[in-house]
PyMOL Python script that loads the backbone (N, CA, C, O; Angstrom):
from pymol import cmd

cmd.read_pdbstr("""\
ATOM      1  N   MET A   1      18.128  31.688 122.951  1.00  0.00           N
ATOM      2  CA  MET A   1      17.738  30.999 124.167  1.00  0.00           C
ATOM      3  C   MET A   1      18.030  29.509 123.981  1.00  0.00           C
ATOM      4  O   MET A   1      17.747  28.932 122.931  1.00  0.00           O
ATOM      5  N   GLN A   2      18.582  28.923 124.985  1.00  0.00           N
ATOM      6  CA  GLN A   2      18.933  27.514 124.900  1.00  0.00           C
ATOM      7  C   GLN A   2      17.686  26.640 124.986  1.00  0.00           C
ATOM      8  O   GLN A   2      16.652  27.036 125.523  1.00  0.00           O
ATOM      9  N   LEU A   3      17.824  25.455 124.443  1.00  0.00           N
ATOM     10  CA  LEU A   3      16.717  24.508 124.439  1.00  0.00           C
ATOM     11  C   LEU A   3      16.297  24.147 125.862  1.00  0.00           C
ATOM     12  O   LEU A   3      15.102  24.043 126.140  1.00  0.00           O
ATOM     13  N   THR A   4      17.243  23.956 126.757  1.00  0.00           N
ATOM     14  CA  THR A   4      16.896  23.583 128.134  1.00  0.00           C
ATOM     15  C   THR A   4      16.104  24.700 128.819  1.00  0.00           C
ATOM     16  O   THR A   4      15.209  24.428 129.619  1.00  0.00           O
ATOM     17  N   THR A   5      16.428  25.940 128.507  1.00  0.00           N
ATOM     18  CA  THR A   5      15.695  27.073 129.069  1.00  0.00           C
ATOM     19  C   THR A   5      14.276  27.108 128.522  1.00  0.00           C
ATOM     20  O   THR A   5      13.328  27.357 129.267  1.00  0.00           O
ATOM     21  N   LYS A   6      14.124  26.862 127.231  1.00  0.00           N
ATOM     22  CA  LYS A   6      12.794  26.834 126.619  1.00  0.00           C
ATOM     23  C   LYS A   6      11.946  25.713 127.212  1.00  0.00           C
ATOM     24  O   LYS A   6      10.765  25.901 127.503  1.00  0.00           O
ATOM     25  N   ILE A   7      12.549  24.568 127.383  1.00  0.00           N
ATOM     26  CA  ILE A   7      11.825  23.426 127.961  1.00  0.00           C
ATOM     27  C   ILE A   7      11.396  23.742 129.389  1.00  0.00           C
ATOM     28  O   ILE A   7      10.262  23.461 129.776  1.00  0.00           O
ATOM     29  N   ARG A   8      12.289  24.319 130.160  1.00  0.00           N
ATOM     30  CA  ARG A   8      11.954  24.701 131.533  1.00  0.00           C
ATOM     31  C   ARG A   8      10.801  25.700 131.552  1.00  0.00           C
ATOM     32  O   ARG A   8       9.883  25.574 132.363  1.00  0.00           O
ATOM     33  N   ASP A   9      10.845  26.692 130.664  1.00  0.00           N
ATOM     34  CA  ASP A   9       9.792  27.707 130.593  1.00  0.00           C
ATOM     35  C   ASP A   9       8.440  27.079 130.238  1.00  0.00           C
ATOM     36  O   ASP A   9       7.409  27.453 130.798  1.00  0.00           O
ATOM     37  N   VAL A  10       8.453  26.147 129.327  1.00  0.00           N
ATOM     38  CA  VAL A  10       7.215  25.457 128.941  1.00  0.00           C
ATOM     39  C   VAL A  10       6.675  24.657 130.121  1.00  0.00           C
ATOM     40  O   VAL A  10       5.472  24.679 130.383  1.00  0.00           O
ATOM     41  N   ARG A  11       7.532  23.963 130.822  1.00  0.00           N
ATOM     42  CA  ARG A  11       7.100  23.179 131.988  1.00  0.00           C
ATOM     43  C   ARG A  11       6.512  24.071 133.069  1.00  0.00           C
ATOM     44  O   ARG A  11       5.488  23.739 133.667  1.00  0.00           O
ATOM     45  N   VAL A  12       7.153  25.195 133.319  1.00  0.00           N
ATOM     46  CA  VAL A  12       6.649  26.130 134.330  1.00  0.00           C
ATOM     47  C   VAL A  12       5.292  26.678 133.898  1.00  0.00           C
ATOM     48  O   VAL A  12       4.368  26.782 134.706  1.00  0.00           O
ATOM     49  N   ASN A  13       5.182  27.023 132.631  1.00  0.00           N
ATOM     50  CA  ASN A  13       3.922  27.535 132.103  1.00  0.00           C
ATOM     51  C   ASN A  13       2.811  26.499 132.242  1.00  0.00           C
ATOM     52  O   ASN A  13       1.705  26.832 132.670  1.00  0.00           O
ATOM     53  N   LEU A  14       3.089  25.262 131.890  1.00  0.00           N
ATOM     54  CA  LEU A  14       2.093  24.193 132.009  1.00  0.00           C
ATOM     55  C   LEU A  14       1.698  23.953 133.471  1.00  0.00           C
ATOM     56  O   LEU A  14       0.525  23.741 133.775  1.00  0.00           O
ATOM     57  N   ALA A  15       2.667  23.988 134.355  1.00  0.00           N
ATOM     58  CA  ALA A  15       2.370  23.794 135.776  1.00  0.00           C
ATOM     59  C   ALA A  15       1.501  24.933 136.303  1.00  0.00           C
ATOM     60  O   ALA A  15       0.582  24.699 137.088  1.00  0.00           O
ATOM     61  N   ASN A  16       1.786  26.154 135.881  1.00  0.00           N
ATOM     62  CA  ASN A  16       0.975  27.298 136.306  1.00  0.00           C
ATOM     63  C   ASN A  16      -0.452  27.190 135.783  1.00  0.00           C
ATOM     64  O   ASN A  16      -1.405  27.471 136.511  1.00  0.00           O
ATOM     65  N   ARG A  17      -0.601  26.786 134.535  1.00  0.00           N
ATOM     66  CA  ARG A  17      -1.942  26.629 133.958  1.00  0.00           C
ATOM     67  C   ARG A  17      -2.710  25.526 134.671  1.00  0.00           C
ATOM     68  O   ARG A  17      -3.911  25.659 134.905  1.00  0.00           O
ATOM     69  N   ARG A  18      -2.037  24.451 135.014  1.00  0.00           N
ATOM     70  CA  ARG A  18      -2.682  23.347 135.739  1.00  0.00           C
ATOM     71  C   ARG A  18      -3.166  23.835 137.104  1.00  0.00           C
ATOM     72  O   ARG A  18      -4.282  23.524 137.520  1.00  0.00           O
ATOM     73  N   THR A  19      -2.331  24.593 137.792  1.00  0.00           N
ATOM     74  CA  THR A  19      -2.694  25.142 139.103  1.00  0.00           C
ATOM     75  C   THR A  19      -3.902  26.072 138.981  1.00  0.00           C
ATOM     76  O   THR A  19      -4.802  26.035 139.820  1.00  0.00           O
ATOM     77  N   GLU A  20      -3.924  26.897 137.949  1.00  0.00           N
ATOM     78  CA  GLU A  20      -5.051  27.801 137.732  1.00  0.00           C
ATOM     79  C   GLU A  20      -6.338  27.031 137.447  1.00  0.00           C
ATOM     80  O   GLU A  20      -7.403  27.409 137.935  1.00  0.00           O
ATOM     81  N   ARG A  21      -6.252  25.964 136.667  1.00  0.00           N
ATOM     82  CA  ARG A  21      -7.444  25.162 136.361  1.00  0.00           C
ATOM     83  C   ARG A  21      -7.996  24.500 137.609  1.00  0.00           C
ATOM     84  O   ARG A  21      -9.210  24.465 137.813  1.00  0.00           O
ATOM     85  N   VAL A  22      -7.107  23.971 138.451  1.00  0.00           N
ATOM     86  CA  VAL A  22      -7.542  23.341 139.699  1.00  0.00           C
ATOM     87  C   VAL A  22      -8.226  24.369 140.593  1.00  0.00           C
ATOM     88  O   VAL A  22      -9.276  24.086 141.170  1.00  0.00           O
ATOM     89  N   ALA A  23      -7.647  25.547 140.712  1.00  0.00           N
ATOM     90  CA  ALA A  23      -8.231  26.603 141.539  1.00  0.00           C
ATOM     91  C   ALA A  23      -9.586  27.040 140.986  1.00  0.00           C
ATOM     92  O   ALA A  23     -10.516  27.297 141.751  1.00  0.00           O
ATOM     93  N   HIS A  24      -9.698  27.123 139.667  1.00  0.00           N
ATOM     94  CA  HIS A  24     -10.960  27.507 139.029  1.00  0.00           C
ATOM     95  C   HIS A  24     -12.031  26.461 139.283  1.00  0.00           C
ATOM     96  O   HIS A  24     -13.170  26.808 139.595  1.00  0.00           O
ATOM     97  N   ARG A  25     -11.686  25.194 139.157  1.00  0.00           N
ATOM     98  CA  ARG A  25     -12.652  24.114 139.425  1.00  0.00           C
ATOM     99  C   ARG A  25     -13.092  24.137 140.882  1.00  0.00           C
ATOM    100  O   ARG A  25     -14.273  23.943 141.171  1.00  0.00           O
ATOM    101  N   ARG A  26     -12.168  24.370 141.796  1.00  0.00           N
ATOM    102  CA  ARG A  26     -12.489  24.426 143.221  1.00  0.00           C
ATOM    103  C   ARG A  26     -13.437  25.597 143.508  1.00  0.00           C
ATOM    104  O   ARG A  26     -14.424  25.437 144.226  1.00  0.00           O
ATOM    105  N   LEU A  27     -13.138  26.760 142.952  1.00  0.00           N
ATOM    106  CA  LEU A  27     -13.997  27.922 143.135  1.00  0.00           C
ATOM    107  C   LEU A  27     -15.374  27.665 142.535  1.00  0.00           C
ATOM    108  O   LEU A  27     -16.385  28.019 143.142  1.00  0.00           O
ATOM    109  N   SER A  28     -15.428  27.060 141.364  1.00  0.00           N
ATOM    110  CA  SER A  28     -16.710  26.736 140.732  1.00  0.00           C
ATOM    111  C   SER A  28     -17.541  25.815 141.612  1.00  0.00           C
ATOM    112  O   SER A  28     -18.747  26.014 141.759  1.00  0.00           O
ATOM    113  N   ALA A  29     -16.907  24.819 142.192  1.00  0.00           N
ATOM    114  CA  ALA A  29     -17.611  23.889 143.071  1.00  0.00           C
ATOM    115  C   ALA A  29     -18.141  24.597 144.307  1.00  0.00           C
ATOM    116  O   ALA A  29     -19.264  24.338 144.740  1.00  0.00           O
ATOM    117  N   GLU A  30     -17.345  25.486 144.875  1.00  0.00           N
ATOM    118  CA  GLU A  30     -17.791  26.228 146.051  1.00  0.00           C
ATOM    119  C   GLU A  30     -18.962  27.143 145.713  1.00  0.00           C
ATOM    120  O   GLU A  30     -19.910  27.247 146.491  1.00  0.00           O
ATOM    121  N   LEU A  31     -18.905  27.801 144.569  1.00  0.00           N
ATOM    122  CA  LEU A  31     -19.985  28.700 144.171  1.00  0.00           C
ATOM    123  C   LEU A  31     -21.257  27.944 143.810  1.00  0.00           C
ATOM    124  O   LEU A  31     -22.357  28.473 143.970  1.00  0.00           O
ATOM    125  N   ALA A  32     -21.119  26.726 143.331  1.00  0.00           N
ATOM    126  CA  ALA A  32     -22.290  25.924 142.973  1.00  0.00           C
ATOM    127  C   ALA A  32     -23.141  25.594 144.195  1.00  0.00           C
ATOM    128  O   ALA A  32     -24.314  25.246 144.057  1.00  0.00           O
ATOM    129  N   ALA A  33     -22.566  25.700 145.381  1.00  0.00           N
ATOM    130  CA  ALA A  33     -23.312  25.418 146.611  1.00  0.00           C
ATOM    131  C   ALA A  33     -24.365  26.486 146.890  1.00  0.00           C
ATOM    132  O   ALA A  33     -25.302  26.235 147.648  1.00  0.00           O
ATOM    133  N   PHE A  34     -24.232  27.665 146.299  1.00  0.00           N
ATOM    134  CA  PHE A  34     -25.204  28.742 146.484  1.00  0.00           C
ATOM    135  C   PHE A  34     -26.344  28.513 145.494  1.00  0.00           C
ATOM    136  O   PHE A  34     -26.299  29.017 144.372  1.00  0.00           O
ATOM    137  N   GLN A  35     -27.360  27.760 145.899  1.00  0.00           N
ATOM    138  CA  GLN A  35     -28.401  27.356 144.963  1.00  0.00           C
ATOM    139  C   GLN A  35     -29.762  27.984 145.220  1.00  0.00           C
ATOM    140  O   GLN A  35     -30.520  28.194 144.273  1.00  0.00           O
ATOM    141  N   THR A  36     -30.095  28.289 146.461  1.00  0.00           N
ATOM    142  CA  THR A  36     -31.416  28.859 146.716  1.00  0.00           C
ATOM    143  C   THR A  36     -31.410  30.344 146.385  1.00  0.00           C
ATOM    144  O   THR A  36     -30.351  30.970 146.361  1.00  0.00           O
ATOM    145  N   PRO A  37     -32.579  30.909 146.132  1.00  0.00           N
ATOM    146  CA  PRO A  37     -32.635  32.355 145.854  1.00  0.00           C
ATOM    147  C   PRO A  37     -32.055  33.186 147.001  1.00  0.00           C
ATOM    148  O   PRO A  37     -31.397  34.197 146.758  1.00  0.00           O
ATOM    149  N   ALA A  38     -32.291  32.771 148.240  1.00  0.00           N
ATOM    150  CA  ALA A  38     -31.760  33.522 149.386  1.00  0.00           C
ATOM    151  C   ALA A  38     -30.233  33.453 149.429  1.00  0.00           C
ATOM    152  O   ALA A  38     -29.569  34.460 149.678  1.00  0.00           O
ATOM    153  N   GLU A  39     -29.684  32.273 149.189  1.00  0.00           N
ATOM    154  CA  GLU A  39     -28.221  32.128 149.175  1.00  0.00           C
ATOM    155  C   GLU A  39     -27.606  32.967 148.070  1.00  0.00           C
ATOM    156  O   GLU A  39     -26.586  33.629 148.262  1.00  0.00           O
ATOM    157  N   ARG A  40     -28.241  32.928 146.917  1.00  0.00           N
ATOM    158  CA  ARG A  40     -27.715  33.683 145.779  1.00  0.00           C
ATOM    159  C   ARG A  40     -27.822  35.182 146.013  1.00  0.00           C
ATOM    160  O   ARG A  40     -26.921  35.933 145.640  1.00  0.00           O
ATOM    161  N   ALA A  41     -28.932  35.629 146.635  1.00  0.00           N
ATOM    162  CA  ALA A  41     -29.092  37.049 146.945  1.00  0.00           C
ATOM    163  C   ALA A  41     -28.013  37.504 147.927  1.00  0.00           C
ATOM    164  O   ALA A  41     -27.461  38.596 147.797  1.00  0.00           O
ATOM    165  N   GLU A  42     -27.726  36.659 148.901  1.00  0.00           N
ATOM    166  CA  GLU A  42     -26.681  36.999 149.868  1.00  0.00           C
ATOM    167  C   GLU A  42     -25.322  37.111 149.173  1.00  0.00           C
ATOM    168  O   GLU A  42     -24.550  38.029 149.449  1.00  0.00           O
ATOM    169  N   LEU A  43     -25.040  36.176 148.278  1.00  0.00           N
ATOM    170  CA  LEU A  43     -23.781  36.209 147.541  1.00  0.00           C
ATOM    171  C   LEU A  43     -23.709  37.453 146.661  1.00  0.00           C
ATOM    172  O   LEU A  43     -22.669  38.108 146.602  1.00  0.00           O
ATOM    173  N   ASP A  44     -24.806  37.785 145.976  1.00  0.00           N
ATOM    174  CA  ASP A  44     -24.824  38.985 145.142  1.00  0.00           C
ATOM    175  C   ASP A  44     -24.615  40.245 145.984  1.00  0.00           C
ATOM    176  O   ASP A  44     -23.945  41.180 145.545  1.00  0.00           O
ATOM    177  N   PHE A  45     -25.181  40.271 147.183  1.00  0.00           N
ATOM    178  CA  PHE A  45     -24.990  41.405 148.081  1.00  0.00           C
ATOM    179  C   PHE A  45     -23.514  41.549 148.455  1.00  0.00           C
ATOM    180  O   PHE A  45     -22.965  42.651 148.445  1.00  0.00           O
ATOM    181  N   ILE A  46     -22.889  40.437 148.780  1.00  0.00           N
ATOM    182  CA  ILE A  46     -21.460  40.456 149.137  1.00  0.00           C
ATOM    183  C   ILE A  46     -20.618  40.915 147.950  1.00  0.00           C
ATOM    184  O   ILE A  46     -19.701  41.720 148.110  1.00  0.00           O
ATOM    185  N   LEU A  47     -20.927  40.406 146.770  1.00  0.00           N
ATOM    186  CA  LEU A  47     -20.168  40.793 145.577  1.00  0.00           C
ATOM    187  C   LEU A  47     -20.352  42.266 145.264  1.00  0.00           C
ATOM    188  O   LEU A  47     -19.449  42.908 144.726  1.00  0.00           O
ATOM    189  N   GLY A  48     -21.520  42.806 145.598  1.00  0.00           N
ATOM    190  CA  GLY A  48     -21.797  44.209 145.338  1.00  0.00           C
ATOM    191  C   GLY A  48     -20.909  45.157 146.121  1.00  0.00           C
ATOM    192  O   GLY A  48     -20.825  46.339 145.787  1.00  0.00           O
ATOM    193  N   ARG A  49     -20.258  44.672 147.134  1.00  0.00           N
ATOM    194  CA  ARG A  49     -19.350  45.501 147.945  1.00  0.00           C
ATOM    195  C   ARG A  49     -17.991  45.690 147.273  1.00  0.00           C
ATOM    196  O   ARG A  49     -17.170  46.478 147.745  1.00  0.00           O
ATOM    197  N   HIS A  50     -17.755  44.988 146.199  1.00  0.00           N
ATOM    198  CA  HIS A  50     -16.449  45.015 145.537  1.00  0.00           C
ATOM    199  C   HIS A  50     -16.598  45.497 144.105  1.00  0.00           C
ATOM    200  O   HIS A  50     -17.698  45.520 143.553  1.00  0.00           O
ATOM    201  N   THR A  51     -15.484  45.880 143.516  1.00  0.00           N
ATOM    202  CA  THR A  51     -15.511  46.358 142.135  1.00  0.00           C
ATOM    203  C   THR A  51     -15.775  45.197 141.187  1.00  0.00           C
ATOM    204  O   THR A  51     -15.580  44.028 141.521  1.00  0.00           O
ATOM    205  N   HIS A  52     -16.224  45.560 140.000  1.00  0.00           N
ATOM    206  CA  HIS A  52     -16.501  44.543 138.988  1.00  0.00           C
ATOM    207  C   HIS A  52     -15.227  43.761 138.642  1.00  0.00           C
ATOM    208  O   HIS A  52     -15.270  42.548 138.434  1.00  0.00           O
ATOM    209  N   GLU A  53     -14.112  44.461 138.586  1.00  0.00           N
ATOM    210  CA  GLU A  53     -12.852  43.782 138.248  1.00  0.00           C
ATOM    211  C   GLU A  53     -12.445  42.791 139.332  1.00  0.00           C
ATOM    212  O   GLU A  53     -11.928  41.715 139.028  1.00  0.00           O
ATOM    213  N   GLU A  54     -12.675  43.148 140.596  1.00  0.00           N
ATOM    214  CA  GLU A  54     -12.334  42.251 141.696  1.00  0.00           C
ATOM    215  C   GLU A  54     -13.190  40.982 141.689  1.00  0.00           C
ATOM    216  O   GLU A  54     -12.749  39.923 142.136  1.00  0.00           O
ATOM    217  N   THR A  55     -14.403  41.100 141.184  1.00  0.00           N
ATOM    218  CA  THR A  55     -15.339  39.964 141.218  1.00  0.00           C
ATOM    219  C   THR A  55     -15.572  39.355 139.834  1.00  0.00           C
ATOM    220  O   THR A  55     -16.451  38.509 139.670  1.00  0.00           O
ATOM    221  N   ARG A  56     -14.801  39.775 138.854  1.00  0.00           N
ATOM    222  CA  ARG A  56     -15.013  39.330 137.475  1.00  0.00           C
ATOM    223  C   ARG A  56     -15.059  37.815 137.342  1.00  0.00           C
ATOM    224  O   ARG A  56     -15.996  37.273 136.754  1.00  0.00           O
ATOM    225  N   GLN A  57     -14.066  37.131 137.877  1.00  0.00           N
ATOM    226  CA  GLN A  57     -13.999  35.676 137.731  1.00  0.00           C
ATOM    227  C   GLN A  57     -15.199  35.002 138.405  1.00  0.00           C
ATOM    228  O   GLN A  57     -15.782  34.068 137.855  1.00  0.00           O
ATOM    229  N   ILE A  58     -15.556  35.474 139.579  1.00  0.00           N
ATOM    230  CA  ILE A  58     -16.687  34.886 140.295  1.00  0.00           C
ATOM    231  C   ILE A  58     -17.968  35.102 139.505  1.00  0.00           C
ATOM    232  O   ILE A  58     -18.768  34.179 139.358  1.00  0.00           O
ATOM    233  N   ARG A  59     -18.169  36.309 138.998  1.00  0.00           N
ATOM    234  CA  ARG A  59     -19.383  36.599 138.221  1.00  0.00           C
ATOM    235  C   ARG A  59     -19.433  35.771 136.935  1.00  0.00           C
ATOM    236  O   ARG A  59     -20.506  35.318 136.536  1.00  0.00           O
ATOM    237  N   GLU A  60     -18.310  35.571 136.297  1.00  0.00           N
ATOM    238  CA  GLU A  60     -18.280  34.740 135.086  1.00  0.00           C
ATOM    239  C   GLU A  60     -18.678  33.300 135.405  1.00  0.00           C
ATOM    240  O   GLU A  60     -19.423  32.676 134.650  1.00  0.00           O
ATOM    241  N   ILE A  61     -18.186  32.783 136.511  1.00  0.00           N
ATOM    242  CA  ILE A  61     -18.536  31.420 136.911  1.00  0.00           C
ATOM    243  C   ILE A  61     -20.022  31.340 137.231  1.00  0.00           C
ATOM    244  O   ILE A  61     -20.710  30.421 136.787  1.00  0.00           O
ATOM    245  N   LEU A  62     -20.518  32.309 138.005  1.00  0.00           N
ATOM    246  CA  LEU A  62     -21.933  32.299 138.360  1.00  0.00           C
ATOM    247  C   LEU A  62     -22.827  32.416 137.125  1.00  0.00           C
ATOM    248  O   LEU A  62     -23.854  31.743 137.032  1.00  0.00           O
ATOM    249  N   ASN A  63     -22.439  33.266 136.183  1.00  0.00           N
ATOM    250  CA  ASN A  63     -23.220  33.396 134.949  1.00  0.00           C
ATOM    251  C   ASN A  63     -23.234  32.090 134.163  1.00  0.00           C
ATOM    252  O   ASN A  63     -24.272  31.697 133.629  1.00  0.00           O
ATOM    253  N   ALA A  64     -22.106  31.427 134.092  1.00  0.00           N
ATOM    254  CA  ALA A  64     -22.039  30.141 133.384  1.00  0.00           C
ATOM    255  C   ALA A  64     -22.897  29.098 134.094  1.00  0.00           C
ATOM    256  O   ALA A  64     -23.583  28.310 133.444  1.00  0.00           O
ATOM    257  N   GLN A  65     -22.861  29.092 135.421  1.00  0.00           N
ATOM    258  CA  GLN A  65     -23.679  28.141 136.174  1.00  0.00           C
ATOM    259  C   GLN A  65     -25.161  28.448 135.999  1.00  0.00           C
ATOM    260  O   GLN A  65     -25.968  27.531 135.852  1.00  0.00           O
ATOM    261  N   ASP A  66     -25.529  29.736 136.013  1.00  0.00           N
ATOM    262  CA  ASP A  66     -26.931  30.115 135.790  1.00  0.00           C
ATOM    263  C   ASP A  66     -27.392  29.673 134.409  1.00  0.00           C
ATOM    264  O   ASP A  66     -28.489  29.134 134.257  1.00  0.00           O
ATOM    265  N   TYR A  67     -26.558  29.900 133.409  1.00  0.00           N
ATOM    266  CA  TYR A  67     -26.900  29.488 132.048  1.00  0.00           C
ATOM    267  C   TYR A  67     -27.129  27.978 131.987  1.00  0.00           C
ATOM    268  O   TYR A  67     -28.103  27.513 131.395  1.00  0.00           O
ATOM    269  N   GLU A  68     -26.232  27.228 132.599  1.00  0.00           N
ATOM    270  CA  GLU A  68     -26.354  25.768 132.569  1.00  0.00           C
ATOM    271  C   GLU A  68     -27.613  25.312 133.303  1.00  0.00           C
ATOM    272  O   GLU A  68     -28.290  24.387 132.853  1.00  0.00           O
ATOM    273  N   ARG A  69     -27.930  25.948 134.422  1.00  0.00           N
ATOM    274  CA  ARG A  69     -29.156  25.598 135.155  1.00  0.00           C
ATOM    275  C   ARG A  69     -30.390  25.898 134.317  1.00  0.00           C
ATOM    276  O   ARG A  69     -31.327  25.100 134.289  1.00  0.00           O
ATOM    277  N   GLN A  70     -30.403  27.029 133.640  1.00  0.00           N
ATOM    278  CA  GLN A  70     -31.540  27.374 132.788  1.00  0.00           C
ATOM    279  C   GLN A  70     -31.647  26.430 131.607  1.00  0.00           C
ATOM    280  O   GLN A  70     -32.742  26.024 131.219  1.00  0.00           O
ATOM    281  N   ARG A  71     -30.513  26.089 131.046  1.00  0.00           N
ATOM    282  CA  ARG A  71     -30.494  25.192 129.884  1.00  0.00           C
ATOM    283  C   ARG A  71     -31.046  23.820 130.239  1.00  0.00           C
ATOM    284  O   ARG A  71     -31.747  23.199 129.441  1.00  0.00           O
ATOM    285  N   THR A  72     -30.726  23.350 131.440  1.00  0.00           N
ATOM    286  CA  THR A  72     -31.166  22.021 131.850  1.00  0.00           C
ATOM    287  C   THR A  72     -32.488  22.043 132.616  1.00  0.00           C
ATOM    288  O   THR A  72     -33.015  20.995 132.988  1.00  0.00           O
ATOM    289  N   GLY A  73     -33.023  23.255 132.849  1.00  0.00           N
ATOM    290  CA  GLY A  73     -34.287  23.355 133.563  1.00  0.00           C
ATOM    291  C   GLY A  73     -34.154  23.243 135.061  1.00  0.00           C
ATOM    292  O   GLY A  73     -35.153  23.045 135.753  1.00  0.00           O
ATOM    293  N   ASN A  74     -32.943  23.363 135.586  1.00  0.00           N
ATOM    294  CA  ASN A  74     -32.698  23.295 137.023  1.00  0.00           C
ATOM    295  C   ASN A  74     -32.327  24.678 137.547  1.00  0.00           C
ATOM    296  O   ASN A  74     -31.217  24.885 138.036  1.00  0.00           O
ATOM    297  N   GLY A  75     -33.256  25.620 137.444  1.00  0.00           N
ATOM    298  CA  GLY A  75     -32.975  26.987 137.880  1.00  0.00           C
ATOM    299  C   GLY A  75     -32.726  27.069 139.370  1.00  0.00           C
ATOM    300  O   GLY A  75     -32.982  26.116 140.105  1.00  0.00           O
ATOM    301  N   ILE A  76     -32.231  28.201 139.810  1.00  0.00           N
ATOM    302  CA  ILE A  76     -31.964  28.421 141.225  1.00  0.00           C
ATOM    303  C   ILE A  76     -33.269  28.259 141.992  1.00  0.00           C
ATOM    304  O   ILE A  76     -34.287  28.860 141.647  1.00  0.00           O
ATOM    305  N   GLY A  77     -33.225  27.447 143.027  1.00  0.00           N
ATOM    306  CA  GLY A  77     -34.390  27.226 143.869  1.00  0.00           C
ATOM    307  C   GLY A  77     -35.388  26.235 143.310  1.00  0.00           C
ATOM    308  O   GLY A  77     -36.439  26.022 143.915  1.00  0.00           O
ATOM    309  N   SER A  78     -35.093  25.623 142.178  1.00  0.00           N
ATOM    310  CA  SER A  78     -36.052  24.670 141.610  1.00  0.00           C
ATOM    311  C   SER A  78     -36.071  23.381 142.423  1.00  0.00           C
ATOM    312  O   SER A  78     -35.089  23.004 143.062  1.00  0.00           O
ATOM    313  N   TYR A  79     -37.193  22.739 142.377  1.00  0.00           N
ATOM    314  CA  TYR A  79     -37.382  21.501 143.144  1.00  0.00           C
ATOM    315  C   TYR A  79     -36.599  20.367 142.507  1.00  0.00           C
ATOM    316  O   TYR A  79     -36.636  20.176 141.292  1.00  0.00           O
ATOM    317  N   ARG A  80     -35.879  19.608 143.351  1.00  0.00           N
ATOM    318  CA  ARG A  80     -35.069  18.490 142.845  1.00  0.00           C
ATOM    319  C   ARG A  80     -35.419  17.192 143.525  1.00  0.00           C
ATOM    320  O   ARG A  80     -34.623  16.254 143.503  1.00  0.00           O
ATOM    321  N   GLY A  81     -36.561  17.111 144.115  1.00  0.00           N
ATOM    322  CA  GLY A  81     -36.920  15.932 144.896  1.00  0.00           C
ATOM    323  C   GLY A  81     -37.500  14.886 144.140  1.00  0.00           C
ATOM    324  O   GLY A  81     -37.844  13.842 144.694  1.00  0.00           O
TER     325      GLY A  81
END
""", "prot")
cmd.dss("prot")
cmd.show_as("cartoon", "prot")
cmd.util.cbc("prot")
cmd.orient("prot")
């Protein structure tokens, strides 16, 4: 394989990874808006309509956000006033 082809492949790979990271951050931000117990229950109900594989990424993000909220003492529905 020529060097120019390898360089092009690396650039494409890096651009794809950058796009995936941006999309992941955007999805994480959107999911973080579901903070009250009612909002979260509604989201869990919606996710329950789909297979685990279809919702894997969303569930991983939500689990990470739940962990971080518990770690910092800002659980879902906790008072922030």
